[in-house]
N, C-alpha and C positions, 0 to 999 in steps of 0.2 A: 503494499500500498505505500503512495505516495504521501509525504507529510509535506504541508506548507507552513513556512516559517514567515511570522509578521515581526518586522523588527519593534523595538520599543518606541520610537518615535512615530510621531503622527503620520499615517501612510501619505504620500502625495497625491495620489488619485483619487478625485472626487468619487469616482464607481467605487473602489475600495471602501471609501468610508461610509457610502452609502449603504453597502451590502454588508458592512460590520454593524452599522446602525439596525439596519432590518433583522440581523441574525442575533443581536443583543435584545432588541424590543421582543422579538418573537420567542426568543428562550425564557424572558420574564412572564410575557404571557402566558405560555404553556405552564411554567410552575404555578401560576395564580390559579388558572383552570383546572388544574390536576387539584388544588388545594380545595376547591370548589365540589370537586367529586367526593371528597373525604372531610364532610363536615364536623364540625364539633357536634357531639350529642344533643344540645338544648335547640339546636338551629334548624329550620325546616329543611328537609330533603331537597337537593338540587334538583332542577330539570335536567335529567341524565342526558336526553337526547340532545339537549340546548349544549350541555357541557361537552360531550362527544363532539359535536359539530364544530365548537371552538377550538378543543384539541387537534382535531383533524388540519382545522386551517392554520394553527400555528405550527403545526409539525410540517405543512406545506410550504408555510413561509421560511422556515428553518431550512429546508431542504432547496429551496430556490436560491436564497442568499447564498449556501454553500457552494450551490452550483455556480453563481456569478462569480463568487471570488475564485473558485478552481479556473473557470474561464479567463478571468482576466489576469489572474497571476500567470497561467501557463501562457498568455499572448506575451505578457511582458518578461517572461524569463527566455521565451524564444526570439526576442527582438535584442 
């Protein structure tokens, strides 16, 4: 499996920054949605169908951002 290394300084490419923001925000949303699926005892039961749809959307956004990053970094490394 190929690994991608991102330096600690801010990425120069706006596309990379955009993809990283999407990846990060989607991961936070995914965590939040998964927490909703396991509520504390006193709270009402969540709408599992809605939570499931949100989890699927978050996972899609994570995959999309990861694909964008791979595409961008592959192009940059080949230039």
